C-alpha positions as CSV (number, residue, x, y, z in Angstrom):
1,X,128.8,80.1,124.5
2,X,131.3,82.7,123.1
3,X,132.3,80.4,120.3
4,X,128.7,79.8,119.4
5,X,128.1,83.6,119.4
6,X,131.2,84.2,117.3
7,X,130.1,81.7,114.6
8,X,126.6,83.1,114.7
9,X,128.0,86.6,114.0
10,X,130.4,85.3,111.3
11,X,127.6,83.6,109.4
12,X,125.2,86.5,109.8
13,X,127.8,88.8,108.2
14,X,128.4,86.4,105.4
15,X,124.6,86.0,104.8
16,X,124.1,89.8,104.8
17,X,127.0,90.2,102.4
18,X,125.1,88.0,100.0
19,X,121.8,89.6,100.6
20,X,123.4,93.0,99.8
21,X,125.3,91.8,96.8
22,X,122.8,89.5,94.9
23,X,120.3,92.3,94.3
24,X,123.2,94.5,93.2
25,X,124.0,91.8,90.6
26,X,120.4,91.8,89.6
27,X,120.7,95.6,88.9
28,X,123.6,94.9,86.5
29,X,122.0,91.8,85.1
30,X,118.8,93.7,84.3
31,X,120.9,96.3,82.4
32,X,122.9,93.7,80.5
33,X,122.0,93.3,76.9
34,X,124.7,90.9,75.5
35,X,124.3,87.1,75.8
36,X,127.8,86.5,77.2
37,X,127.2,89.0,80.0
38,X,123.8,87.3,80.7
39,X,125.5,83.9,81.0
40,X,128.2,85.4,83.3
41,X,125.6,87.0,85.6
42,X,123.6,83.8,85.8
43,X,126.7,81.9,87.0
44,X,127.7,84.5,89.5
45,X,124.1,84.8,90.9
46,X,123.7,81.0,91.2
47,X,127.1,80.5,92.9
48,X,126.4,83.4,95.3
49,X,122.9,82.2,96.2
50,X,123.7,78.5,96.5
51,X,127.3,78.5,97.6
52,X,127.4,81.4,100.0
53,X,124.0,82.9,100.9
54,X,122.0,79.8,101.6
55,X,124.6,77.9,103.6
56,X,125.5,81.1,105.5
57,X,121.8,81.8,106.3
58,X,121.2,78.2,107.5
59,X,124.3,78.3,109.7
60,X,123.5,81.8,111.1
61,X,120.0,80.6,112.0
62,X,121.4,77.3,113.4
63,X,123.9,79.1,115.6
64,X,121.3,81.6,116.6
65,X,118.9,78.9,117.8
66,X,121.8,77.2,119.6
67,X,122.4,80.5,121.4
68,X,118.7,80.6,122.5
69,X,119.1,77.0,123.7
70,X,122.1,78.0,125.8
71,X,120.3,81.1,127.1
72,X,116.6,80.1,127.6
73,X,115.9,83.2,129.7
74,X,116.0,85.2,126.4
75,X,112.7,83.5,125.5
76,X,110.9,85.7,128.1
77,X,112.3,88.9,126.6
78,X,110.3,90.9,124.0
79,X,113.4,91.9,122.0
80,X,114.1,88.2,121.0
81,X,110.5,87.8,119.7
82,X,110.9,91.0,117.6
83,X,114.3,89.6,116.4
84,X,112.7,86.3,115.4
85,X,110.0,88.2,113.5
86,X,112.7,90.2,111.6
87,X,114.6,87.0,110.9
88,X,111.5,85.5,109.4
89,X,111.1,88.6,107.2
90,X,114.8,88.1,106.2
91,X,114.1,84.5,105.3
92,X,111.3,85.6,103.1
93,X,113.5,88.1,101.4
94,X,116.1,85.4,100.8
95,X,113.5,83.1,99.4
96,X,112.2,85.9,97.1
97,X,115.8,86.5,95.9
98,X,115.8,82.8,94.9
99,X,112.6,83.3,92.9
100,X,114.1,86.3,91.1
101,X,117.2,84.3,90.4
102,X,115.1,81.6,88.8
103,X,113.3,84.3,86.7
104,X,116.7,85.6,85.4
105,X,117.9,82.0,84.8
106,X,114.9,81.3,82.7
107,X,115.0,84.7,80.9
108,X,111.7,85.8,82.5
109,X,112.9,88.8,84.5
110,X,110.1,91.4,84.4
111,X,111.7,94.1,86.6
112,X,113.9,97.0,85.7
113,X,117.3,97.9,87.2
114,X,115.5,100.7,89.1
115,X,113.3,98.1,90.9
116,X,116.4,96.2,91.9
117,X,118.1,99.3,93.1
118,X,115.2,99.9,95.6
119,X,114.9,96.1,96.3
120,X,118.6,96.2,97.3
121,X,117.9,98.6,100.1
122,X,115.4,96.5,102.0
123,X,117.9,94.3,104.0
124,X,119.6,97.5,105.4
125,X,116.4,98.2,107.4
126,X,116.2,94.7,108.7
127,X,119.9,94.8,109.7
128,X,119.5,98.1,111.5
129,X,116.4,96.7,113.4
130,X,118.2,93.5,114.4
131,X,121.3,95.2,115.6
132,X,119.3,97.7,117.7
133,X,117.2,94.9,119.2
134,X,120.3,92.7,120.1
135,X,122.5,95.5,121.4
136,X,119.9,97.9,123.1
137,X,117.3,95.2,124.0
138,X,114.6,97.9,124.2
139,X,112.0,95.6,125.6
């Protein structure tokens, strides 16, 4: 079980790294005015989203479900249900990042760099909530 937990944590860290960095790229992309820079950001965003974030998210969720399978008693604890809810919110955030990426790719971005600066802060709150739930297990 420790190996499963270790890989779950590894992929959660990788997923969050992408969730923190992609919106930061959006900030700079929204400020970018030259075509070469626009192309460069599109490549970076696509590779991050498809090559790191999505596989890491899938593997983090997979290893997390494996942990629940190995520890079915968790299913009676309230903290795990709250964690599942936050993970669902995180999946929605990830999906929305993909929608924003498509808008940039198709030159349809409608948000300013200020929006993306605020948008970039959202996963911090989810991370704090998940860590507190898993470590403290308040209910």
